[in-house]
N, C-alpha and C positions, 0 to 999 in steps of 0.2 A: 580623818580624823579618829575612825575609832581601833585602828590596830597602832595609832598613834597614841591614844591610850592605853592599849594594851600593855604596850613596850615602858610606857613609862611609868603604868602602876608597876610591873617588873620592878625597875629602877631601883624605888619607891622602896619595895619591900625590902629590896637586899640590902637598901643605903640603913635601911629601920634593924634590919634583924643583924645587920653584920657587920656594925659601924664598929666595934673591937677588932674585930678581924679587919676591916679594911686600915683602921690607924695603925696598928701593926704594919703589915706588912708598909705603911710607910715608912713610918721608925716614929710616930707620933703615940707617944702613952698618956694621953692628958684627957680632964677631964671635960674639961672646955673643947675643945675636937670632939668628941664621944657624943657633947649635945650640938654640935656643929650639926654632924652629919647626920646624925638622926631628923633636925627641926630640916635639913636639907628633903631626907629624903621623904619625911611629912608632907615638904614644900612639891614634890613630884605624884608624891600619890592622890593631895588632893586637885591639882591639876590634871592630872591624869582623868581621878574622876568627872570629871566634869567635862573632860573632849570625850569621856564616854559614851554620859548621857547627852553632848551633844550630835554628837557623829552618825550616820548610819549604817546598821549592824548590815557588813555584807551578806552577799545571797546565802554561801555554805558556812551562815554561823544564826540562818534564821531562828535556830531552836533555844535561843538563849531569851529573844525578849523577853528581858526580865520587869521592862516599865513600858510595853507596851500600849497597853490601855489608855496608861494615862500619862500619856505624850503628846499632847494636845497641856495640860498639865503641866508639867516641868518647862 
């Protein structure tokens, strides 16, 4: 789940910061489209954050351990 969370976090960030670019390539350039793409990006980022916290950190990435001490609390 950790790897899936990392991929979704990258996709969510891409949707949030590149929403005008995405819509320009889809030949749509309206305000509602930008808001919808940004909302999709935010939902992906929140889902990714939850997956990262609930997933097991891979052995090769043990140096990250952001919330290791508080694992039981979260």
